[in-house]
C-alpha positions as semicolon CSV with decimal commas, in nm:
position;residue;x (nm);y (nm);z (nm)
1;M;10,000;-2,113;8,619
2;K;10,195;-1,860;8,800
3;L;10,067;-1,714;9,130
4;S;10,038;-1,368;8,979
5;E;9,809;-1,502;8,710
6;L;9,587;-1,673;8,973
7;L;9,543;-1,347;9,167
8;L;9,459;-1,160;8,850
9;A;9,194;-1,417;8,755
10;A;9,035;-1,406;9,101
11;R;9,007;-1,027;9,093
12;E;8,847;-1,030;8,751
13;E;8,584;-1,288;8,853
14;A;8,489;-1,135;9,199
15;P;8,128;-0,997;9,246
16;A;8,072;-0,625;9,233
17;A;8,126;-0,439;9,565
18;R;7,805;-0,344;9,755
19;I;7,942;0,005;9,852
20;T;8,145;0,197;9,601
21;V;8,375;0,491;9,654
22;D;8,105;0,719;9,518
23;D;7,871;0,588;9,786
24;V;8,127;0,659;10,054
25;V;8,179;1,014;9,928
26;A;7,801;1,077;9,914
27;A;7,753;0,940;10,267
28;G;8,023;1,170;10,396
29;R;7,852;1,467;10,244
30;R;7,517;1,371;10,403
31;R;7,677;1,338;10,745
32;K;7,835;1,681;10,712
33;R;7,499;1,833;10,627
34;R;7,332;1,666;10,932
35;R;7,607;1,794;11,158
36;N;7,569;2,147;11,026
37;T;7,189;2,127;11,065
38;G;7,228;2,007;11,423
39;W;7,447;2,304;11,507
40;A;7,189;2,538;11,351
41;V;6,904;2,389;11,556
42;A;7,110;2,414;11,872
43;A;7,185;2,778;11,795
44;L;6,816;2,846;11,736
45;L;6,722;2,688;12,068
46;A;6,980;2,905;12,239
47;V;6,825;3,215;12,081
48;I;6,478;3,104;12,195
49;A;6,605;3,060;12,550
50;A;6,760;3,406;12,544
51;I;6,458;3,586;12,397
52;G;6,179;3,396;12,574
53;V;5,903;3,169;12,459
54;P;5,633;3,439;12,449
55;Q;5,810;3,587;12,146
56;L;5,717;3,280;11,943
57;V;5,351;3,251;12,048
58;A;5,056;3,485;12,001
59;R;5,049;3,764;12,257
60;P;4,752;3,755;12,494
61;S;4,481;4,013;12,424
62;V;4,496;4,336;12,624
63;P;4,267;4,304;12,930
64;P;3,961;4,530;12,920
65;V;3,994;4,864;13,091
66;T;3,806;4,870;13,423
67;P;3,557;5,158;13,412
68;P;3,601;5,418;13,685
69;K;3,395;5,363;13,997
70;A;3,075;5,564;13,998
71;G;3,080;5,862;14,231
72;L;2,817;5,879;14,502
73;L;2,670;6,192;14,345
74;D;2,681;6,073;13,984
75;L;2,345;6,072;13,807
76;R;2,219;5,716;13,765
77;F;1,911;5,757;13,546
78;S;1,754;5,991;13,292
79;G;1,403;6,122;13,243
80;Y;1,160;5,926;13,026
81;R;0,797;5,916;12,915
82;S;0,521;5,659;12,939
83;G;0,202;5,762;12,766
84;D;0,088;6,096;12,908
85;L;0,322;6,060;13,208
86;R;0,667;6,216;13,223
87;V;0,944;6,129;13,469
88;G;1,199;6,408;13,492
89;D;1,575;6,391;13,522
90;P;1,711;6,360;13,877
91;E;1,653;6,683;14,070
92;W;1,785;6,618;14,418
93;V;2,088;6,390;14,430
94;S;2,228;6,274;14,761
95;I;2,473;6,008;14,873
96;E;2,165;5,808;14,980
97;N;1,924;5,844;14,686
98;Q;1,816;6,045;14,382
99;L;1,475;6,205;14,329
100;A;1,276;6,292;14,017
101;S;0,928;6,438;13,974
102;I;0,646;6,275;13,779
103;G;0,401;6,489;13,584
104;R;0,094;6,421;13,375
105;E;0,056;6,616;13,052
106;L;-0,290;6,772;13,065
107;S;-0,255;6,945;12,729
108;P;0,042;6,997;12,498
109;G;0,322;7,141;12,715
110;V;0,111;7,173;13,031
111;Y;0,187;6,942;13,325
112;R;0,046;6,859;13,666
113;S;0,240;6,699;13,950
114;V;0,119;6,344;14,018
115;G;0,404;6,165;14,193
116;R;0,772;6,118;14,254
117;L;1,037;5,857;14,187
118;A;1,344;5,780;14,400
119;L;1,642;5,559;14,315
120;Y;1,850;5,406;14,592
121;P;2,182;5,287;14,443
122;T;2,312;4,943;14,526
123;G;2,408;4,930;14,893
124;S;2,175;5,214;14,993
125;V;1,856;5,099;15,162
126;P;1,537;5,308;15,196
127;H;1,492;5,387;15,564
128;T;1,197;5,625;15,556
129;F;0,934;5,530;15,814
130;R;0,678;5,513;15,534
131;M;0,829;5,187;15,415
132;D;0,685;5,020;15,726
133;G;0,321;5,048;15,614
134;P;0,100;4,756;15,508
135;R;0,230;4,576;15,197
136;E;0,059;4,412;14,904
137;S;0,221;4,233;14,611
138;G;0,204;4,421;14,282
139;G;0,347;4,153;14,055
140;A;0,695;4,117;13,907
141;I;0,937;4,380;13,775
142;N;1,270;4,260;13,634
143;G;1,171;3,910;13,744
144;R;1,147;4,019;14,107
145;E;0,844;4,089;14,317
146;A;0,725;4,449;14,352
147;W;0,528;4,574;14,652
148;F;0,266;4,841;14,704
149;I;0,292;5,010;15,045
150;E;0,008;5,204;15,199
151;V;0,116;5,545;15,329
152;L;-0,050;5,650;15,652
153;P;-0,192;6,006;15,665
154;H;0,072;6,269;15,734
155;A;0,043;6,640;15,803
156;V;0,286;6,744;15,529
157;S;0,304;6,461;15,274
158;T;0,027;6,421;15,017
159;A;0,145;6,073;14,916
160;D;-0,113;5,796;14,954
161;S;0,081;5,492;14,833
162;L;0,431;5,376;14,740
163;L;0,556;5,114;14,498
164;T;0,896;4,960;14,563
165;W;1,093;4,721;14,344
166;Q;1,448;4,607;14,278
167;N;1,633;4,677;13,953
168;S;1,860;4,439;13,766
169;D;2,171;4,593;13,928
170;S;2,020;4,543;14,279
171;S;1,940;4,912;14,318
172;T;1,599;4,991;14,463
173;G;1,324;5,205;14,314
174;V;1,050;5,376;14,515
175;L;0,761;5,548;14,338
176;A;0,510;5,766;14,523
177;S;0,160;5,861;14,411
178;Y;0,004;6,186;14,535
179;E;-0,365;6,193;14,633
180;N;-0,457;5,899;14,408
181;R;-0,337;6,084;14,099
182;L;-0,164;5,767;13,978
183;S;-0,342;5,434;13,947
184;R;-0,164;5,117;14,046
185;T;-0,155;5,015;13,680
186;E;0,021;5,342;13,592
187;M;0,267;5,301;13,878
188;M;0,358;4,951;13,761
189;R;0,391;5,078;13,404
190;L;0,629;5,357;13,510
191;A;0,836;5,124;13,727
192;S;0,861;4,863;13,449
193;A;0,983;5,130;13,204
194;F;1,248;5,262;13,442
195;R;1,611;5,192;13,348
196;V;1,934;5,256;13,536
197;S;2,178;5,430;13,303
198;P;2,559;5,443;13,306
199;P;2,672;5,694;13,571
200;R;2,739;6,045;13,450
201;P;2,879;6,322;13,667
202;A;2,646;6,583;13,808
203;R;2,756;6,937;13,730
204;L;2,716;7,265;13,915
205;P;2,764;7,617;13,772
206;F;2,985;7,724;14,060
207;A;3,286;7,620;14,267
208;I;3,359;7,653;14,639
209;T;3,731;7,659;14,708
210;W;3,705;7,611;15,088
211;V;3,472;7,432;15,327
212;P;3,532;7,338;15,693
213;P;3,754;7,028;15,710
214;T;3,484;6,829;15,890
215;M;3,218;6,896;15,624
216;R;3,125;6,657;15,344
217;L;2,916;6,720;15,033
218;A;2,598;6,522;15,099
219;A;2,337;6,642;14,847
220;I;2,291;6,875;14,553
221;D;1,999;7,025;14,364
222;V;2,066;6,999;13,991
223;S;1,717;7,088;13,868
224;R;1,758;7,460;13,804
225;P;2,055;7,600;13,613
226;R;1,993;7,952;13,744
227;A;1,955;7,858;14,110
228;T;2,136;7,556;14,250
229;T;2,180;7,424;14,602
230;A;2,441;7,210;14,778
231;V;2,415;7,059;15,127
232;L;2,724;7,005;15,343
233;L;2,707;6,789;15,654
234;P;2,962;6,681;15,914
235;G;3,078;6,320;15,899
236;P;3,182;6,104;15,605
237;D;2,941;5,812;15,617
238;R;2,568;5,887;15,617
239;I;2,377;6,211;15,575
240;G;2,154;6,162;15,879
241;F;1,834;6,226;15,687
242;E;1,675;6,097;15,371
243;L;1,550;6,284;15,069
244;D;1,196;6,156;15,076
245;P;1,001;6,065;14,759
246;A;0,671;6,117;14,943
247;Y;0,700;6,498;14,956
248;E;0,549;6,683;14,666
249;Q;0,718;6,962;14,468
250;P;0,428;7,074;14,245
251;Q;0,590;7,400;14,144
252;F;0,884;7,216;13,995
253;V;0,656;7,014;13,768
254;S;0,467;7,326;13,672
255;S;0,797;7,465;13,544
256;W;0,781;7,203;13,266
257;S;0,475;7,383;13,131
258;R;0,507;7,632;12,846
259;P;0,537;7,918;12,792
260;V;0,499;8,067;13,140
261;S;0,801;7,933;13,329
262;D;0,994;7,727;13,077
263;S;1,166;8,027;12,924
264;M;1,306;8,124;13,266
265;R;1,344;7,769;13,400
266;L;1,322;7,925;13,744
267;P;0,988;7,887;13,921
268;G;0,966;8,202;14,127
269;D;0,799;8,052;14,434
270;L;1,055;7,782;14,508
271;S;1,269;7,855;14,808
272;F;1,630;7,960;14,763
273;P;1,843;7,788;14,860
274;R;1,591;7,517;14,783
275;T;1,457;7,335;15,085
276;T;1,569;6,974;15,106
277;P;1,255;6,771;15,035
278;G;1,074;6,689;15,357
279;N;1,336;6,840;15,584
280;A;1,426;7,173;15,739
281;P;1,619;7,412;15,512
282;V;1,931;7,363;15,724
283;P;1,994;7,013;15,864
284;G;2,152;7,011;16,206
285;G;2,524;7,081;16,199
286;G;2,523;7,138;15,825
287;I;2,556;7,421;15,575
288;V;2,325;7,488;15,281
289;I;2,486;7,676;14,993
290;G;2,279;7,840;14,721
291;V;2,414;8,010;14,410
292;Q;2,177;8,218;14,200
293;R;2,250;8,372;13,862
294;S;2,095;8,706;13,945
295;F;2,256;9,003;14,115
296;M;2,124;9,121;14,451
297;P;2,170;9,496;14,511
298;G;2,383;9,578;14,811
299;T;2,598;9,266;14,790
300;G;2,961;9,236;14,695
301;P;3,255;8,993;14,721
302;T;3,278;9,047;15,098
303;P;3,001;8,843;15,269
304;K;2,742;9,011;15,486
305;C;2,608;8,792;15,769
306;A;2,284;8,825;15,961
307;T;2,014;8,620;16,133
308;W;1,780;8,446;15,890
309;A;1,412;8,479;15,979
310;G;1,303;8,166;15,794
311;Q;1,428;7,923;16,059
312;R;1,500;7,951;16,428
313;N;1,862;7,991;16,537
314;V;1,991;8,013;16,181
315;R;2,215;8,275;16,028
316;Q;2,318;8,331;15,669
317;C;2,606;8,502;15,494
318;Q;2,541;8,655;15,153
319;A;2,790;8,761;14,888
320;A;2,816;8,837;14,516
321;P;3,106;8,643;14,359
322;D;3,066;8,866;14,051
323;A;2,832;9,130;13,916
324;T;2,580;8,873;13,789
325;S;2,538;8,633;14,080
326;N;2,429;8,589;14,438
327;L;2,562;8,334;14,688
328;V;2,397;8,241;15,018
329;A;2,559;8,021;15,284
330;R;2,315;7,930;15,561
331;A;2,374;7,735;15,886
332;G;2,266;7,699;16,244
333;H;2,456;7,842;16,537
334;D;2,638;7,511;16,575
335;V;2,853;7,625;16,279
336;P;3,095;7,909;16,368
337;E;3,009;8,231;16,190
338;A;3,370;8,269;16,078
339;D;3,343;7,936;15,893
340;L;3,015;8,035;15,732
341;Q;3,159;8,368;15,624
342;R;3,466;8,200;15,478
343;V;3,249;7,957;15,278
344;A;3,047;8,246;15,135
345;A;3,368;8,422;15,032
346;A;3,510;8,109;14,868
347;G;3,247;8,082;14,592
348;R;3,290;8,166;14,225
349;I;3,079;8,126;13,914
350;V;3,207;7,881;13,650
351;G;3,086;7,830;13,294
352;A;2,792;7,961;13,095
353;V;2,455;7,947;13,270
354;D;2,271;7,786;12,977
355;N;2,548;7,542;12,886
356;P;2,590;7,272;13,154
357;G;2,873;7,120;12,954
358;T;3,089;7,411;13,066
359;W;3,016;7,355;13,435
360;P;3,254;7,167;13,666
361;T;3,156;6,829;13,807
362;T;3,077;6,794;14,175
363;Q;3,428;6,655;14,225
364;E;3,566;6,973;14,069
365;S;3,323;7,211;14,239
366;F;3,430;7,125;14,594
367;P;3,763;7,052;14,761
368;T;3,881;6,693;14,780
369;S;3,833;6,699;15,158
370;A;3,457;6,745;15,104
371;Q;3,413;6,438;14,884
372;V;3,256;6,128;15,036
373;S;3,425;5,803;14,938
374;R;3,249;5,486;15,043
375;D;3,368;5,135;14,952
């Protein structure tokens, strides 16, 4: 057999190849696809690096907005009822505490003064000397112990006992009973029903565009829309006196009664500017400003100043910001008369008398320099 025939026979009898040409072509195509995919992944990673990872994950939720810090003269509670007892809205509001009257309804729409409630916001501590009297536990309010305090006889105050407790926000409540008109059970009931409310700005129906640079707004009377009072004192920290819950304001409670005074909402025998509870009308070194929505004959925009007979060594300047109002600025002789006159001339009436929503807030009623800011 020739060699060529042997080679031909061997090729014809050889086993089939494990990898064919078709397999080689298919493998090449798979490799090309993997290479292209690799380049695509690399490109994607480059895009991620350029844009930033946070673009591919869920964005964090927007943090809650921090509510504005309550102002020192913001109202911190509202009036409420408990049986035949009524606690009014805050009347006197100071940078130390807030006062409200308590009345008992004797008949429909007729009230009698029986006590007073004071709230001391967190960080403000009651410092009236009456808190030093003998104490007796009254039980728990808000899971904390409440204390009855015996009030020693006093020439002016008609209070006979106090109840003090701490609220859930660490503010302090002080409730005074006048001449045993409130039982201890009623005092505990009123204190247990008390709630601190979200702060809301106090409003005044007037604005004072200038006060002495050393003066700060320390207290306001927000009880009467037709006759309001503001107290300015030197110094930014403390007011030097305390609005005392032990002093009675019976005429204010009587103004809740109908129909005699409620239509006017201005008890005629309350002082104007209203005397700070338990203190002289003009604290030392300070100015008391009263704005009344009633015109006084003989007054005009230019203040008239004279000695005031109601308190020793005190003068007052009186003006009419417009034809419907009367403004009084009162101070001792430790305040220059020129400053007092300038304060009286700087007042103006703002908003409708029977619509407190149109009145400016205390921050808007007085210059920024007069605002107390305490951390």
